C-alpha positions, -999 to 999 in steps of 0.1 A, spaced: -218 -333 -440 -211 -370 -438 -230 -393 -416 -218 -429 -408 -245 -452 -393 -226 -472 -368 -259 -491 -361 -294 -490 -375 -313 -513 -352 -336 -510 -322 -319 -506 -288 -318 -544 -282 -304 -548 -318 -316 -572 -345 -317 -602 -340 -327 -597 -303 -306 -618 -279 -322 -651 -274 -352 -644 -295 -364 -674 -315 -388 -655 -339 -386 -659 -376 -375 -623 -382 -346 -627 -358 -337 -660 -372 -333 -646 -407 -316 -613 -396 -281 -623 -408 -254 -605 -429 -265 -570 -439 -298 -575 -423 -283 -579 -388 -283 -546 -370 -267 -532 -339 -284 -504 -319 -287 -472 -339 -258 -447 -336 -246 -418 -358 -211 -404 -365 -214 -370 -380 -182 -357 -398 -161 -378 -373 -168 -351 -347 -203 -357 -333 -216 -391 -321 -252 -395 -314 -263 -424 -293 -241 -454 -286 -240 -489 -302 -223 -518 -286 -185 -517 -293 -186 -482 -309 -149 -481 -316 -150 -514 -334 -182 -505 -352 -165 -473 -364 -133 -492 -375 -156 -517 -395 -170 -487 -413 -135 -472 -420 -139 -444 -393 -122 -435 -361 -137 -420 -329 -105 -401 -322 -118 -368 -335 -152 -370 -316 -158 -338 -295 -194 -343 -285 -215 -374 -275 -252 -369 -273 -279 -394 -262 -315 -392 -276 -333 -416 -254 -333 -435 -221 -310 -464 -227 -329 -498 -228 -303 -520 -246 -271 -537 -235 -248 -519 -210 -234 -487 -227 -198 -488 -235 -180 -454 -236 -146 -458 -251 -117 -442 -233 -109 -408 -245 -145 -399 -256 -164 -370 -239 -189 -380 -213 -223 -386 -231 -250 -361 -223 -282 -345 -236 -294 -311 -247 -325 -296 -232 -354 -292 -256 -352 -261 -275 -316 -254 -266 -288 -250 -293 -253 -262 -292 -226 -250 -316 -194 -270 -322 -161 -254 -331 -160 -270 -366 -192 -252 -377 -219 -278 -368 -251 -265 -350 -273 -289 -329 -307 -280 -319 -327 -304 -294 -363 -307 -303 -392 -322 -284 -408 -355 -290 -438 -372 -276 -421 -398 -255 -391 -395 -231 -363 -385 -254 -349 -358 -275 -348 -353 -313 -317 -336 -328 -316 -312 -357 -280 -309 -370 -269 -283 -394 -237 -286 -412 -212 -258 -421 -227 -255 -457 -262 -253 -444 -272 -288 -450 -297 -302 -424 -306 -335 -410 -331 -345 -384 -327 -376 -361 -356 -390 -339 -351 -415 -311 -368 -450 -312 -406 -450 -311 -408 -412 -311 -429 -386 -332 -425 -349 -332 -441 -328 -306 -457 -294 -313 -471 -299 -348 -504 -282 -351 -517 -290 -385 -507 -291 -421 -505 -254 -424 -477 -248 -399 -461 -257 -365 -460 -244 -330 -436 -253 -304 -409 -280 -306 -390 -264 -333 -400 -284 -364 -401 -255 -388 -398 -273 -422 -428 -253 -433 -411 -221 -421 -380 -203 -433 -355 -232 -433 -372 -254 -458 -374 -292 -457 -347 -313 -442 -321 -330 -465 -320 -362 -445 -344 -376 -419 -336 -406 -398 -364 -421 -377 -384 -451 -367 -405 -453 -399 -421 -487 -393 -427 -482 -356 -441 -446 -360 -453 -441 -395 -475 -413 -381 -442 -394 -372 -433 -393 -409 -469 -382 -417 -466 -353 -393 -433 -342 -408 -448 -343 -442 -478 -323 -430 -456 -295 -416 -434 -293 -447 -403 -307 -429 -402 -336 -453 -409 -333 -489 -405 -354 -521 -367 -347 -522 -360 -355 -485 -339 -387 -481 -359 -407 -454 -339 -435 -439 -353 -459 -414 -334 -466 -382 -342 -483 -349 -352 -514 -370 -367 -542 -348 -381 -577 -354 -417 -566 -360 -411 -568 -398 -393 -597 -414 -359 -584 -427 -349 -587 -464 -372 -580 -493 -402 -575 -472 -387 -549 -450 -374 -529 -480 -409 -533 -498 -427 -519 -468 -402 -489 -466 -403 -482 -503 -441 -481 -502 -440 -450 -478 -410 -434 -495 -382 -445 -473 -353 -468 -474 -330 -488 -451 -293 -492 -453 -268 -517 -436 -248 -509 -406 -217 -490 -415 -232 -471 -444 -220 -436 -451 -245 -410 -462 -238 -375 -476 -264 -351 -464 -279 -331 -492 -264 -355 -519 -289 -365 -546 -304 -398 -539 -332 -414 -559 -360 -416 -534 -385 -446 -539 -410 -438 -568 -444 -439 -551 -472 -450 -574 -501 -426 -578 -526 -455 -581 -524 -489 -563 -549 -518 -564 -547 -542 -534 -565 -576 -541 -571 -604 -518 -595 -631 -505 -615 -629 -473 -594 -620 -442 -562 -622 -463 -548 -589 -448 -556 -568 -479 -572 -539 -459 -543 -539 -435 -517 -537 -464 -537 -508 -480 -538 -489 -447 -501 -495 -441 -492 -479 -474 -507 -447 -464 -499 -446 -427 -469 -423 -432 -490 -397 -452 -510 -369 -439 -547 -359 -444 -558 -394 -458 -595 -396 -468 -608 -431 -460 -637 -439 -485 -659 -466 -470 -682 -481 -497 -700 -506 -474 -722 -481 -455 -740 -492 -423 -763 -522 -419 -789 -518 -392 -793 -547 -369 -762 -566 -384 -739 -570 -353 -711 -589 -373 -709 -561 -398 -709 -534 -370 -679 -553 -354 -660 -554 -387 -666 -517 -392 -653 -510 -356 -622 -529 -361 -614 -510 -393 -620 -477 -375 -598 -486 -346 -568 -495 -369 -569 -461 -387 -548 -432 -376 -568 -405 -358 -558 -380 -383 -576 -397 -411 -610 -385 -423 -637 -410 -432 -666 -406 -457 -692 -433 -464 -701 -432 -501 -702 -451 -534 -700 -418 -553 -664 -423 -562 -661 -404 -595 -663 -368 -580 -637 -377 -552 -612 -390 -578 -617 -359 -600 -613 -335 -571 -578 -324 -560 -587 -325 -524 -581 -299 -497 -545 -293 -508 -558 -284 -543 -542 -273 -575 -523 -292 -603 -486 -298 -602 -464 -285 -630 -443 -316 -628 -475 -338 -630 -469 -352 -595 -498 -365 -574 -517 -335 -556 -544 -335 -530 -550 -357 -501 -547 -394 -507 -578 -417 -510 -581 -451 -496 -610 -468 -511 -623 -500 -493 -637 -517 -512 -645 -521 -550 -666 -552 -543 -690 -534 -521 -691 -505 -546 -700 -530 -574 -727 -546 -551 -742 -511 -547 -742 -503 -583 -756 -537 -593 -784 -530 -568 -791 -497 -584 -792 -510 -620 -813 -541 -611 -785 -564 -622 -797 -593 -600 -829 -598 -620 -823 -617 -652 -849 -599 -673 -838 -564 -661 -801 -574 -667 -807 -583 -703 -831 -554 -708 -806 -527 -700 -789 -536 -667 -759 -549 -683 -754 -518 -704 -760 -495 -674 -735 -513 -653 -708 -512 -678 -714 -474 -682 -709 -470 -645 -678 -492 -643 -664 -474 -674 -669 -440 -657 -651 -452 -626 -622 -465 -646 -619 -434 -666 -618 -413 -634 -590 -435 -621 -570 -430 -652 -574 -392 -650 -571 -387 -613 -542 -366 -599 -547 -378 -562 -528 -407 -547 -553 -436 -546 -550 -470 -529 -581 -492 -537 -589 -525 -521 -609 -553 -538 -618 -589 -534 -602 -615 -556 -630 -640 -564 -636 -669 -587 -607 -691 -576 -629 -714 -555 -664 -729 -557 -685 -718 -587 -715 -698 -574 -747 -719 -574 -769 -690 -587 -769 -670 -619 -768 -638 -598 -738 -651 -579 -719 -659 -611 -728 -626 -626 -713 -608 -596 -682 -629 -598 -678 -622 -635 -684 -585 -632 -661 -581 -603 -633 -599 -622 -638 -575 -651 -639 -544 -628 -606 -556 -611 -589 -561 -645 -600 -528 -658 -592 -509 -627 -559 -526 -623 -549 -517 -659 -549 -481 -648 -527 -486 -618 -490 -483 -615 -490 -510 -589 -512 -541 -583 -507 -564 -552 -522 -597 -544 -523 -604 -506 -523 -641 -497 -521 -650 -460 -510 -617 -450 -482 -616 -476 -483 -590 -504 -472 -603 -538 -465 -576 -564 -483 -583 -597 -472 -550 -612 -448 -524 -600 
């Protein structure tokens, strides 16, 4: 089954007409995108892009063989153009199936906004799923199965070969598909409905690769079921940054498209500290509602556990629910409290040795873990030298911890002014 993407952008396209933002200003060449539309085997057209006949011609295709035109969402872009000779566009009711004479089968699936998703099966049994802009699947119950809506990747049909959806606008949609088994490590996940919320170019592709997805230019042809090297997701990632640099947002974004994330908060609660309570509240509001949270500094058992999914993988792939640890600096503060590292005499009398043993155990657990891990830490020491010996001790020990922890990670990022710079991976 061949799919030609006549457009890959949001309904208004990218750049948006008349928009002066930086993302729109730089959306040129392959990064300029018309409204998303799919041409399947030259016979089925899903959604309409401006000038569909010309878009098809630029991609080396023709609309002359189109026998069915389906719409997935209420049209919000430029006025629709239906070229002469094409069937009248329509929609299929949720749960209904449509069979084409050439062997394609189309099933309409429910989504959580006005619109319809389409599952398309080819004559050879290959399967793709297309979701409208801003939509997530409806009917998923939990990670063990599905009910309603028809997303039965965890059932008898297995995972989809290709999924096209609004990855950046609705990362939770991808997480729900993964939870149900409709998307696995071999599924080709392609982002469509791309808008100006993320700068195009390297940053767009970096963010997509971080969640196991990719973007392609308008006019690209995809073969459903054909092997494609999916982005290699790191098992361990360390995200560094200064105060309010955006490091926590970057870490959370990297796991937003994965189910059953365990958020490990190492800061605990501080009675009577209104500013700290406000910070904690902001972090909680950002997290997906499906994430679980635990407040602890006992990280080694969490890294050693496989999580609720359990079991080791024969191919040595990550197993268990992902961990997001925020942050190592607060973990270090807690451990330094426990070993008496702030007192010079205690530090020299055994505190230094006790701290190194604790940090060595954490680093060893990171090295051995099978769980996907994203950890956040502060990058300190680039500014004013602390005025006290205790302050300098914390700075030095955090620098050592970051270096040791980072040495065990496949990817290390430094976030500056909200921009993530890859130091490794």
